[in-house]
N, C-alpha and C positions, 0 to 999 in steps of 0.2 A: 573635231574642227575641220570645216571644209576648205579653209584657206590653206593652200599649200605652201605659201610663202613663210619663209623664217625671217628674212629681213624684209620689212614692209615700208621702210623709208618715212617713218613718222617722227623720228627724233626722240622718241621716248624709250628708255632702257626697258628691256624685258628679258625673260629667260626662255624665250622661244626656241633658242638653239638646241635645247634639250630635246626637242621634238624630231631632230635630225634622224632619219632612218640609218640602217647600216651602211657603210660606205659601199661603192661599187667594188666587186670582188678584185678588179685589177688595181684598186687603190687602197686595199686593206693591208695595212702594214702591221697588223697585230698577231696574225696567225700563220702557221707554217702550213705547208702543202698538205692538203687532205686531213687537216687536224693533228698532224704528227707533232710530237714534242718539239719545242723550238730547238734549232741546231742540227736536228736529224735530217732535215730536208731544207732546200733552198726556198725561202719565202718569195724571193722575186721569181723564181720558176713557177710557184703556184699563181702569182698575179699574172704572169705572161701566158701560162698554159690553161688556166681556168681551174677553179676550185670545186664547181659542181661535178663536172665531168672533165678530166684533164683534156686540154686541147690536143695534146700529144697524141691521144687515142683516136681522135677524129681529125688529125691535122690535115690529112688529104694533100700531101705535097705532090707537086707535079712531077712526072718522071725525070725531068731535067734536074730538078732539085735533088732527087734521090741519087741519081748518077753522080752529080758533082760532090755530094758528101761522101759517097763511096770512094770516088777517085782520090779525094783528099785524104781519106783514111788509109787506103792502099799505098799511096805515094808518099805518105807522111809529109804532106805539103799544106800550107795554109790555104783556106778558102776565102776568097775575096768576093764578097756579096754585095752587089750594087742594086739600086732600085729607089723608087720614090718613097718618101716618108709613109710609114704604115703599111708597108707591104709584107712585113713579117720577117725582115732580115734578122733582127736580134732574136726573134722567137725561135728561128731555126736552130740556134745553138742550144737553147733550152730543150727543144723537142729531141734532138740527137742525144743529149746527155741523159734525158729521161729513158728514152727507148734502150740505150745501150748500158744503162745503170753506171754512168761514169761520175756520179757524185755531183756536188755543187758545181755550177758554172762560175768560173773566175771571170770577173768583169773588169775591164780597163776602159773607162770613158775617156775620150780624147777631147782636149780643148786646145786652144791656139798656143798655150804656154807649155803644153806637155812635152817632156823630153824622154829619151830612151831610159835615162836614169831612173825616172819615176816608175817605169814598168819593171825594172830589174830589182833594185833595192835602194834603201835610203840608210845613210849612216848619220846618226846623231853625234857628231863629234863635239859640239858645244856641250850637250848633256853630259857626255862621258868626261870631258875635261873638268866641269864643274863638280861632278861627283868624286872624281879622283882628288881634286883639291880639297874638297870638304873632308874626305876620309883622311888625308894627310894632315890637315889642320886639327882634326879631332886627335889623331895620334900624337901630334906634337904637343897638344894641350894636356894629354894624358901622362906623357913621360917628362914634360917641363923642358923639352929641348927647343922649343919655340917653332914657329912656322914661317920664318922669313923666307926659306928657299922652297916652300911647297909648290910655287908655280913654275919652278925652273926644272922640275923632274919630269915633265911631260912634253911631248912634241906639240906643235901648233894644232895638230888634228886630234889631240887628246890621247894619243897612244903612248905606250911606255917607251922612254927614250933607251935605245940600245937593248941590252939584255939584262938590265939591272934587276927586274923582277921585284920591285920595292914592295915591303910588306903591306903598306897602306893600300897600294893599287891592287895587291892580291886579295885583300880583305873586302875591297869593293866589287861591285858587279863586274863580270868579264866583259870583254869587248863585245861578245855576241848579244848581250842585252841591249846594245845600242844599234844593232843592225836588224832592219825588218825588210823582208823580201817583198817586192811588189808583185802584181798579178802575173806578169811574164815570168819573173824569176821564180815564183812558186809553181808555175805550169811546168817549168823546166826541171823541177826536182826529179830524182830517180823514183819511179813508181812502177808498180805491177801493171796498171792499166793507164792509158793516156788520160790526162785531164782535158777538160774543154775550157778554152780561154776565148772570151768575147772581146775583141778590141773594137769598140764601139765608135763609129763615126771618125774614121781615120782621115776623111777629107777635111776635118776641122783642124788638123794639126798644121804647124808651120811647114816650110819647105824641106826642112832638114830630116824630120822624123822618119818618113818612109825610107830614105837612104840609110838612115842610122840603123834601121831594123835589119838590113839585109844580112849582116855577118851572123847575128844571133839566130835568125830564121834558117840560115844555111847550115851553121854548125851545130845548133842545138845546145850550146853551152856558153858560159861567160865566166869571168874572174871577178873576184871581189878583192881589189888591192889591198884593202885594209887587213884582210885575213891571210893574203899571201905573204905579207911582210912578217907575220909572226908564225908562219906554217912550221918553221923548224922547232919552235918551242911549243906551239899549240897546233898540232896537225889536224885535230878534230875540234870544231867550235860549234856550239848550239847557238843558232839565231832564231829570230822570230819569223814566221811565214805570214803570208797574206791572210790565211784563214784556218790554219790548223795547229796553232801553237807552236812549240820550238822543233826545230829540225836541225840534223847535224850536217855540217858543210866540212868536206875533207880537202885539206890541202889548199883552201881558199878558192876553189872552183866548184862550180855547179854544172853538171852535164846530165842531160836527160838520158833515161834508158828507153822510154817510149815517147816518141815525139807527140806533143799534145795536139788535139784538133784545135787549131786556131782559126777562128771565124772573125775575119775583118769586114766591117760593114762600112758602106759609103753611100751617101745620098747623091752621088754623082756631081758634086759641086766643083770638082777639080779632076784633072787627069794625073795619074801616077807614073813614076819613072819606069821605063821598060825593065830594068833589073828586078824591081819588085814584081811586076807583072809576070815575069819569067819564072818566078819562084812560087806563084800561087796558082791554084785551080780557080778559074774565074766563073762566076755565075750572076746572071742579071735576073733579078725577080720581076715578074710581071705583077700588076695589081691583082688582088684576090678576086677569084670568080665566085659564082653562086655557091658552089660546093665548099670552098674555103670559108666564105662568109658565114654560111649556115653553121658550119662546125664551130667556128669562133663564138658566134652568138649562143650556141646550145652549151658550149663549154662554160661560159661565164654567166649566162642567164638562164639556162635550162630550156627545155622543150617549149615552156610557156613563152619565154622570151622570142623564140623563133616564131611562134604562132601570133603573137600580138605585134611583132615587127615587120610583118611582110611588106607593108607599105613603104617603110624607111629603107629596108633592104632592097626592094625594087628601085626606090629613088636612087640609092647609092650606085646600084649597077647601071642604071640608065643615064648616068651623067654623061656630058658631052665628051667625045674623044679628045684625049689630051688633058682633060680637066683633072687636076691633082686633088685627091681627097684621101685621108688616111683612115684606115679601118677603125681605129679607136675613136674617131669622131662619130662614127655610126653607133659604137657602143655607148658613148656618152649620151647620144640622143635617145637611143632606146631606153637606157636606164632611167633617165630623168623624166621622159614622157610616161613611162610605166609607173613611176613613184609620184606622179602628180595626177592621180585619177579624178581628184575633185576640180582640176583646173578646166576651164573651158576648152573646147576643141581648138578655137582660135588661138588660145594662149599656148597649147602644146605644139601647135604648128610653128608659132613664133619661136618657141624654144628650139625646135628641130632646125629651123632656119639659122638661128644663132650658133649653133654647135656644128652644123654641116656646111660651113662656108669653104669654099675652094681655097687651097693653099697656095695656088700660083697666081693670085691676084696681083697686079702691079702696084696696087695702092689699096 
């Protein structure tokens, strides 16, 4: 069929969606990196670095980027990366993790409602209270003693009151089953090698989060009060991590042995307080040049993608000074125009115009 369109606007149902080609490599959520078994590699790293040829191998970072990463590694300091959308701020974290074999990148996306607690850990107090009460109700029904006081044996936070060690509570899941570490909390776990943590778009946070991060970034440790309260009875508790199953917490505190490589990204939409800037190695990324763009296109679309996309690559590079356009807009235009070979040239140009609109338009 020569018509490339799936949706034709005719108002009649049809099964044309089955003709969709494979998704763009950077939007393929079904395969792991380089065809590795699911779970052995980070699929999001494959989407960012390329699946045909890893972008990391052709990443071609500028000297300033290499220097900043090494400074952050040597000094055990966070790396604050600023730049326009689509300049490769997040990709830098995945490239470093790939080259240094540091495992999956822990990602903490920031929104306006994000708090420090979201990054450290979450405690499901309500879930624990409900489970404890259910266990006690079952125990009471089994021995005929009644369950009238079942709700009085726990604190408001679902913990055991005092040191009573009730049988029903002991039979139920331990407190660790209700605590899950966040990305930052997991990154600070003791480890042989540093983890890579991407704190993405910090400038989207409210005013408090950058200041709330200061102590944790400086000390490399934090406490879990729910576990500190029971540390005399349960000095070691297994909790859920963000990405690797259960981990042991000693004495209710987590302290890193190797400070993680923390990459904080910002689109430059706000200024950060001086105390945060003092604790970070700062790097401002420039828009990708021809070498970086070519490496990116080849990683995702192969050499044939580079050859067929010279016009669009040149158009991207020749945009007006100060005009903001993201590199993934170029990738989208290249992919779609290459997968519509039967469309008229005018149609392909219209698609490219649609996908490569400048991002700094006032309206």
